[in-house]
C-alpha positions in Angstrom: 13.4 10.6 0.6 12.9 8.3 3.6 9.4 6.9 3.9 7.9 4.3 6.1 10.7 4.8 8.6 13.2 3.5 6.0 11.3 0.2 5.5 11.5 -0.7 1.8 9.4 -3.9 1.9 5.7 -3.6 2.9 4.4 -7.1 3.6 0.8 -7.5 2.4 -1.6 -9.7 4.1 -4.4 -11.5 2.3 -5.3 -13.7 5.3 -5.3 -13.7 9.0 -2.2 -15.9 9.0 -0.3 -13.4 7.0 -1.6 -10.6 9.2 -0.4 -12.5 12.3 3.0 -12.8 10.7 3.2 -9.0 10.2 2.1 -8.4 13.9 4.7 -10.9 15.2 7.5 -9.9 12.8 10.1 -7.2 12.6 8.3 -5.0 10.0 6.8 -1.8 11.4 4.6 -1.2 8.4 2.3 -3.7 6.7 -0.6 -3.8 4.3 -4.0 -5.4 4.9 -5.5 -6.4 1.6 -8.6 -8.4 2.3 -10.6 -8.4 5.5 -14.1 -8.2 6.8 -15.6 -5.1 8.4 -16.3 -7.0 11.6 -12.6 -7.8 12.1 -11.2 -4.4 11.4 -11.4 -2.7 14.8 -9.8 -5.6 16.8 -7.1 -6.1 14.1 -6.1 -2.4 14.2 -6.1 -2.3 18.0 -3.9 -5.4 18.0 -1.6 -3.9 15.5 -1.3 -0.7 17.5 -0.5 -2.6 20.7 2.4 -4.3 18.8 3.7 -1.0 17.4 2.6 -1.7 13.9 1.3 0.7 11.3 -1.2 -0.9 8.9 -2.0 0.5 5.5 -5.6 -0.7 4.7 -6.9 -1.4 1.2 -10.3 0.3 1.5 -11.6 -1.3 -1.7 -11.1 -4.8 -0.3 -13.0 -4.5 3.0 -15.9 -6.9 2.8 -19.2 -5.6 4.1 -18.2 -2.0 3.4 -19.1 0.0 0.3 -16.0 1.7 -1.2 -17.1 5.3 -1.2 -16.3 8.5 0.6 -18.6 7.6 3.5 -16.8 4.4 4.0 -13.5 6.3 3.9 -14.8 8.7 6.5 -15.8 5.8 8.8 -12.4 4.1 8.3 -10.5 7.4 9.0 -12.5 8.3 12.1 -13.1 4.9 13.7 -10.6 2.4 12.4 -7.7 4.9 12.0 -5.2 3.0 9.9 -1.8 4.4 9.1 -3.0 4.8 5.5 -5.7 4.0 3.1 -5.1 2.4 -0.3 -7.7 2.8 -3.0 -8.3 3.0 -6.7 -11.1 5.5 -6.1 -10.5 9.3 -6.1 -13.2 10.0 -3.5 -11.5 7.7 -1.0 -8.1 9.2 -1.6 -9.5 12.7 -1.2 -11.3 11.9 2.0 -8.1 10.2 3.5 -6.1 13.4 2.7 -8.8 15.6 4.2 -8.7 13.5 7.4 -4.9 13.5 7.7 -4.5 9.8 6.8 -1.8 8.8 4.4 -3.5 8.4 1.0 -2.2 5.8 -1.5 -3.7 5.8 -5.0 -3.5 2.4 -6.5 -3.3 2.4 -10.3 -3.4 -0.6 -12.7 -1.3 0.0 -15.7 -2.7 -2.3 -18.3 -1.9 -0.3 -21.4 -1.1 3.2 -22.6 -4.7 4.3 -22.4 -4.8 3.2 -18.7 -1.6 5.0 -18.0 -2.8 8.3 -19.5 -6.1 8.0 -17.6 -4.1 7.3 -14.4 -2.1 10.5 -14.9 -5.4 12.5 -15.1 -6.6 10.8 -11.9 -3.4 11.5 -10.1 -3.4 15.1 -11.1 -6.8 15.4 -9.5 -6.2 13.4 -6.3 -2.5 14.3 -5.6 -2.1 11.3 -3.3 0.8 10.9 -0.8 1.9 7.8 -2.7 1.1 6.0 -5.9 1.0 2.2 -5.9 1.8 1.0 -9.4 0.6 -2.4 -10.5 2.1 -4.4 -11.9 5.3 -3.4 -10.1 7.6 -5.4 -12.4 7.8 -2.8 -15.2 10.9 -0.8 -14.3 10.7 1.9 -17.0 7.1 2.7 -16.1 8.0 3.1 -12.4 10.6 5.6 -13.4 8.2 7.4 -15.8 5.4 7.7 -13.3 7.8 8.9 -10.6 9.3 11.5 -12.9 6.1 12.7 -14.4 4.1 13.0 -11.1 6.8 13.8 -8.5 4.9 11.5 -6.1 6.7 8.6 -4.4 6.0 5.3 -6.0 5.2 2.0 -4.3 5.6 -1.0 -6.7 3.2 -3.9 -6.2 1.7 -6.8 -8.0 3.5 -9.8 -9.6 6.6 -9.2 -7.5 7.8 -12.8 -6.9 11.5 -12.6 -6.3 14.1 -10.6 -4.3 15.6 -9.6 -7.6 12.3 -8.0 -8.8 12.2 -6.1 -5.5 15.7 -4.8 -5.9 15.0 -3.8 -9.5 11.9 -1.8 -8.6 13.8 -0.1 -5.8 16.7 0.5 -8.1 14.6 2.4 -10.6 13.0 4.7 -8.1 10.3 2.9 -6.1 10.2 4.2 -2.6 8.9 0.8 -1.4 7.5 -2.5 -2.6 4.4 -4.3 -1.5 4.3 -8.1 -1.7 2.3 -10.9 -0.3 4.8 -13.4 -1.4 5.9 -15.2 1.8 9.3 -16.2 0.4 10.1 -12.6 -0.6 8.9 -11.3 2.7 11.1 -13.8 4.6 14.1 -13.0 2.4 14.0 -9.3 3.4 13.0 -10.1 7.0 16.5 -11.6 7.5 18.1 -8.2 6.9 15.8 -6.6 9.5 16.7 -9.1 12.2 20.4 -9.4 11.6 
């Protein structure tokens, strides 16, 4: 399955500096983790002018409650390429509005994993972001059990960890690690 136009690394921005690097760089898709509501409109407009598709983490927008009304506002007015959230109501609203829905799940233990399966059965997101993304057998298990493409994220610090996640079935990997982003950027520009 080809997703994100074949882009396997999704650089994630936690700051305006990292966001600028996505805008100016060769990646077509990027993730905005933390931002303020007042910055969103201009950031998304700038991204679109540069041909970038931004996946927005709805739970981390400062000044905006993370509920279905916020999701509706984001879908109708900000129009990101996708919404990332841990909340079922946001995922369901994104799907309803035709925005790519990425359910983020934190796999802390077996209980959290089983609860996540229940949530995923309910929301049926377009993608599942598995955190931490450095547990290869869990990436494989979640992919096989749900049939939903996996994005591995969290604690991915080396190119080898990216390759391992991709090798066991992740469709893509999110990372805010500048060294890892630069490493894979070289393959896009050569």
